matplotlib code that plots the C-alpha trace (Angstrom):
import matplotlib.pyplot as plt

x = [136.0, 133.3, 134.7, 134.5, 130.9, 130.1, 131.8, 130.1, 126.7, 127.2, 128.1, 125.1, 122.9, 124.4, 123.8, 120.2, 119.6, 121.1, 119.1, 115.8, 112.7, 111.4, 112.9, 112.9, 110.2, 111.3, 114.6, 113.7, 111.2, 109.8, 108.9, 106.9, 107.2, 105.9, 108.7, 111.7, 113.8, 111.3, 112.3, 108.9, 110.5, 113.9, 113.9, 113.6, 116.6, 118.6, 117.7, 118.8, 121.9, 123.3, 122.8, 120.1, 118.0, 121.1, 121.9, 118.5, 119.1, 116.8, 117.3, 115.0, 114.2, 112.6, 110.2, 109.8, 106.4, 105.1, 102.9, 101.6, 98.4, 100.4, 102.3, 99.0, 97.8, 100.9, 100.4, 96.7, 97.7, 100.5, 103.5, 105.0, 105.1, 105.2, 104.8, 106.2, 103.3, 100.7, 98.9, 95.6, 95.7, 95.3, 92.1, 90.6, 91.4, 89.9, 86.8, 86.8, 87.1, 90.7, 92.8, 95.9, 97.8, 100.7, 103.5, 105.7, 105.2, 108.0, 106.5, 104.3, 103.5, 102.8, 105.5, 103.4, 103.0, 100.3, 101.6, 100.4, 102.4, 103.7, 101.8, 98.5, 99.1, 97.3, 94.0, 94.2, 93.3, 92.0, 91.6, 88.2, 90.0, 91.5, 88.2, 88.9, 92.7, 94.9, 96.6, 99.6, 100.0, 102.5, 99.7, 95.9, 94.7, 97.9, 98.3, 99.2, 95.8, 94.1, 95.9, 94.5, 91.1, 91.0, 92.1, 89.6, 86.8, 87.4, 86.0, 83.2, 84.8, 84.4, 87.3, 85.6, 86.0, 89.7, 91.5, 94.0, 97.1, 99.9, 103.3, 105.5, 107.8, 111.1, 112.4, 109.2, 107.2, 109.6, 109.3, 105.5, 105.5, 108.2, 106.5, 103.1, 101.4, 99.7, 98.4, 99.2, 100.7, 101.0, 104.5, 107.3, 110.9, 113.3, 110.8, 109.2, 112.5, 113.8, 110.7, 110.6, 114.3, 113.8, 110.8, 108.3, 105.7, 103.9, 103.1, 99.5, 99.7, 102.7, 102.7, 106.4, 106.3, 104.3, 103.1, 101.9, 100.1, 98.3, 97.1, 95.9, 94.6, 94.6, 97.3, 99.4, 98.5, 100.4, 102.1, 104.5, 104.2, 105.2, 102.1, 101.3, 98.4, 97.5, 97.7, 101.3, 101.9, 100.4, 102.3, 105.6, 105.9, 109.7, 110.2, 108.0, 109.9, 113.2, 111.7, 110.5, 113.9, 115.6, 113.2, 113.3, 117.1, 116.8, 114.5, 116.9, 119.8, 117.8, 117.2, 120.9, 121.9, 122.8, 121.7, 125.3, 125.1, 121.9, 123.3, 126.3, 124.0, 121.6, 122.3, 123.6, 120.7, 118.4, 120.0, 118.3, 121.6, 121.9, 123.5, 123.1, 119.4, 119.1, 120.7, 118.2, 115.3, 116.5, 116.7, 113.2, 111.7, 113.5, 110.8, 108.4, 110.0, 108.5, 110.3, 108.6, 107.4, 104.0, 100.8, 98.9, 95.2, 95.0, 96.9, 94.5, 91.5, 93.0, 93.9, 90.3, 88.8, 90.9, 89.7, 86.0, 85.6, 85.6, 85.5, 81.8, 82.7, 84.4, 81.5, 79.2, 81.7, 82.5, 86.2, 87.9, 90.8, 92.6, 93.1, 95.0, 98.1, 99.8, 102.0, 103.7, 106.6, 107.7, 107.4, 109.8, 112.2, 112.3, 113.0, 116.0, 117.8]
y = [164.6, 163.9, 160.3, 159.9, 161.0, 158.5, 155.6, 156.6, 156.8, 153.4, 151.8, 153.3, 152.0, 148.5, 148.5, 149.6, 146.8, 144.2, 145.3, 143.5, 145.4, 145.2, 145.0, 141.6, 141.5, 138.5, 136.8, 134.1, 131.5, 128.4, 125.7, 122.6, 119.2, 115.7, 113.2, 115.2, 112.1, 110.9, 111.4, 113.1, 116.1, 115.8, 119.3, 120.7, 118.9, 119.9, 123.6, 123.3, 121.3, 123.1, 126.5, 127.9, 129.4, 131.2, 132.4, 134.1, 135.7, 133.4, 131.6, 128.6, 126.5, 123.2, 121.4, 117.8, 116.3, 112.8, 113.5, 116.1, 116.6, 117.7, 120.2, 121.7, 121.9, 123.8, 126.3, 126.9, 127.3, 129.7, 127.8, 127.6, 130.2, 127.8, 124.1, 121.7, 119.3, 117.8, 119.9, 118.3, 120.2, 123.5, 122.2, 120.9, 124.1, 126.3, 124.2, 125.1, 128.8, 129.0, 130.8, 128.6, 128.5, 126.7, 128.8, 126.1, 122.5, 120.2, 116.9, 116.2, 112.6, 111.5, 108.9, 106.9, 103.2, 101.0, 97.6, 94.6, 92.4, 89.4, 87.0, 88.8, 89.2, 86.0, 87.2, 90.6, 90.6, 94.2, 97.3, 96.1, 93.1, 95.6, 95.8, 95.3, 95.7, 97.8, 100.2, 102.1, 105.7, 108.4, 110.1, 110.1, 112.9, 113.0, 112.7, 109.0, 108.6, 110.4, 108.1, 104.9, 106.4, 107.4, 103.9, 102.0, 104.4, 103.3, 99.9, 101.1, 101.1, 103.9, 105.3, 103.6, 100.2, 100.1, 101.0, 103.8, 103.7, 106.3, 104.7, 107.7, 108.0, 106.3, 103.5, 103.4, 102.6, 99.7, 98.4, 98.5, 96.1, 93.8, 93.5, 92.8, 95.9, 96.5, 94.5, 97.0, 100.4, 103.5, 105.1, 106.4, 105.9, 104.9, 103.0, 101.2, 100.2, 98.9, 96.8, 95.5, 94.5, 92.7, 90.8, 92.1, 93.5, 93.1, 96.3, 96.9, 100.5, 102.6, 106.3, 106.9, 107.2, 109.0, 105.6, 104.4, 107.7, 107.4, 103.9, 105.0, 108.6, 109.3, 111.9, 114.3, 114.5, 117.3, 116.0, 117.9, 121.7, 124.7, 126.3, 129.3, 131.3, 134.0, 136.8, 135.8, 135.9, 139.3, 140.8, 139.2, 138.9, 139.4, 136.8, 134.3, 135.1, 134.2, 131.0, 130.0, 131.0, 128.6, 125.7, 126.4, 126.2, 122.9, 121.5, 122.6, 120.9, 117.7, 117.6, 117.1, 115.3, 111.6, 109.3, 109.4, 113.2, 113.0, 110.5, 112.7, 115.7, 114.3, 113.3, 109.7, 108.7, 109.1, 106.0, 103.8, 101.9, 100.8, 103.3, 101.1, 100.8, 104.5, 105.0, 102.6, 104.4, 107.8, 106.3, 104.9, 108.2, 110.7, 111.0, 112.4, 115.8, 118.8, 120.3, 123.6, 124.2, 125.0, 123.3, 123.2, 123.7, 120.0, 119.0, 121.1, 119.4, 115.9, 116.7, 117.8, 114.8, 112.5, 113.9, 114.4, 110.6, 110.0, 113.4, 114.2, 117.7, 118.5, 117.1, 119.7, 122.7, 125.1, 125.4, 128.0, 125.9, 128.9, 130.1, 126.9, 128.0, 131.4, 131.1, 134.6, 133.6, 130.6, 132.6, 135.2, 132.6, 130.9, 134.2, 134.8, 131.5]
z = [68.9, 66.3, 65.9, 69.7, 69.8, 67.0, 68.8, 72.1, 70.3, 68.6, 72.0, 73.6, 70.8, 71.1, 74.8, 74.3, 71.8, 74.1, 77.1, 77.8, 76.7, 80.2, 83.6, 85.3, 88.0, 90.0, 90.4, 92.9, 91.6, 93.3, 90.9, 91.6, 89.9, 90.6, 90.0, 88.7, 88.0, 85.4, 81.8, 81.4, 83.1, 81.6, 80.0, 83.6, 84.8, 81.7, 82.2, 85.8, 85.4, 82.4, 84.0, 81.7, 84.5, 85.9, 82.4, 82.4, 85.8, 87.6, 90.9, 90.7, 93.8, 92.8, 95.0, 94.0, 95.0, 94.8, 91.7, 89.4, 91.4, 94.4, 92.3, 91.1, 94.7, 95.6, 92.8, 93.7, 97.3, 96.5, 97.8, 94.3, 91.5, 88.5, 87.8, 85.3, 85.0, 82.6, 80.1, 81.2, 84.4, 82.6, 81.0, 84.2, 86.0, 83.3, 83.7, 87.4, 86.6, 87.5, 84.9, 84.7, 81.4, 79.9, 78.4, 76.7, 75.8, 76.9, 75.8, 72.7, 73.8, 77.4, 77.4, 79.9, 79.9, 81.3, 82.3, 84.4, 86.7, 84.8, 86.9, 86.1, 82.3, 81.3, 82.6, 80.9, 77.2, 77.1, 79.2, 80.5, 82.2, 84.6, 86.5, 90.2, 89.8, 92.1, 89.7, 90.8, 89.6, 90.6, 92.7, 92.6, 90.4, 88.5, 84.7, 85.2, 86.8, 83.9, 81.5, 82.9, 83.3, 79.6, 78.5, 80.5, 79.5, 75.9, 76.9, 79.1, 82.5, 85.0, 87.2, 90.2, 88.6, 89.5, 92.7, 92.3, 94.5, 94.6, 94.3, 93.4, 90.4, 91.0, 93.2, 95.2, 92.1, 91.3, 94.8, 94.7, 91.8, 93.1, 96.5, 94.9, 96.4, 93.0, 90.1, 87.4, 87.1, 84.9, 85.1, 82.9, 82.1, 83.6, 85.9, 83.0, 81.4, 84.7, 85.4, 81.8, 81.9, 85.2, 83.6, 86.2, 83.8, 80.5, 78.7, 77.6, 76.3, 75.4, 74.6, 74.1, 70.3, 67.6, 66.2, 69.6, 70.2, 66.9, 67.9, 71.3, 70.8, 67.0, 67.2, 69.2, 72.8, 74.7, 77.9, 80.1, 80.0, 82.1, 83.6, 85.8, 87.1, 84.5, 87.0, 87.7, 83.9, 83.5, 86.5, 85.6, 81.8, 81.7, 84.4, 82.5, 79.3, 80.9, 82.2, 78.8, 77.2, 79.6, 78.9, 75.1, 75.1, 77.0, 74.3, 71.6, 73.5, 73.7, 70.0, 69.4, 72.6, 72.7, 75.5, 76.8, 76.9, 78.9, 81.3, 82.0, 82.6, 85.1, 88.7, 89.0, 91.2, 88.1, 86.6, 89.3, 89.8, 86.2, 83.8, 80.7, 81.5, 81.8, 78.4, 76.8, 78.5, 77.2, 73.7, 74.0, 75.3, 73.1, 70.5, 73.1, 73.6, 71.9, 68.9, 68.8, 72.4, 71.0, 72.2, 68.9, 68.4, 67.5, 70.6, 72.7, 71.2, 71.7, 75.3, 76.0, 74.2, 76.3, 79.6, 78.6, 78.2, 82.0, 83.7, 84.4, 85.7, 82.4, 80.4, 81.9, 81.7, 78.9, 78.3, 76.1, 75.0, 73.6, 77.3, 78.2, 76.2, 76.1, 73.0, 72.8, 75.1, 73.0, 69.8, 71.3, 72.6, 69.2, 67.4, 69.7, 68.9]

ax = plt.figure().add_subplot(projection="3d")
ax.plot(x, y, z, "-o")
ax.set_aspect("equal")
plt.show()
């Protein structure tokens, strides 16, 4: 009888230790993203396709918008609960008095590329030569828009010195270049690899590797993150923890995955009709994914200094960068793996 009690007690203790510290507040989550097929957001697709959200007891509905600015608008408007988007949005929203915070870093480099159409390349020797150009971005106000604004600001141009045109993040961006609708574009892989292979573009600035980021920005520049309104975080900490757990597991999977592994995991339409090209794009972009999931203090500072070059509203605002990243969830996710 005493042995039975000991066994029962041990089982109860084991169950207590295995149970979450806090009950899950929400199961159904609506997530916004701007260009899910881009390698910039690959950790999201991996978490979805490999079942990591479901492992965490989450039913995640993904709304794919034309660009990051539209995802942010959806979050502010309340039609999505969470966004995978650019870290820069947290800084700009803090400057506007809206408490939106990142909870995990997915990309430590932007992975963005500024390129000009091949027939325009001869007249572009530096960023200042883009004056008067029609520049395609995923969507106006998105991180691709911020990227070109920051680069031209280095050489004295203002955002109004170029014409920004939203071209999307996949086949539509490729078509905009091929049809001659734009003179230059900022986009990501696999779009850039496709246009490069076809000989349609000449690259001016590349942020897919650590070396290239050092040349452009002088260091780490946080890119894709998962961000939410702080009131959602405070009301649903266990739900947020489970989201972060899923994304963190996706990052760890990507550390060991081969391009072939990635190609098998994503939907075939992500390959843009050329699987070999997609494999090359994955290889080119793989250094950009976060190893720790943490937006460092240095990264926060670099992200702010990138924006303040051209954003007049930000220049006049006081931003507490510590509020742009809530690190407790990543720390806990890392301790569990």
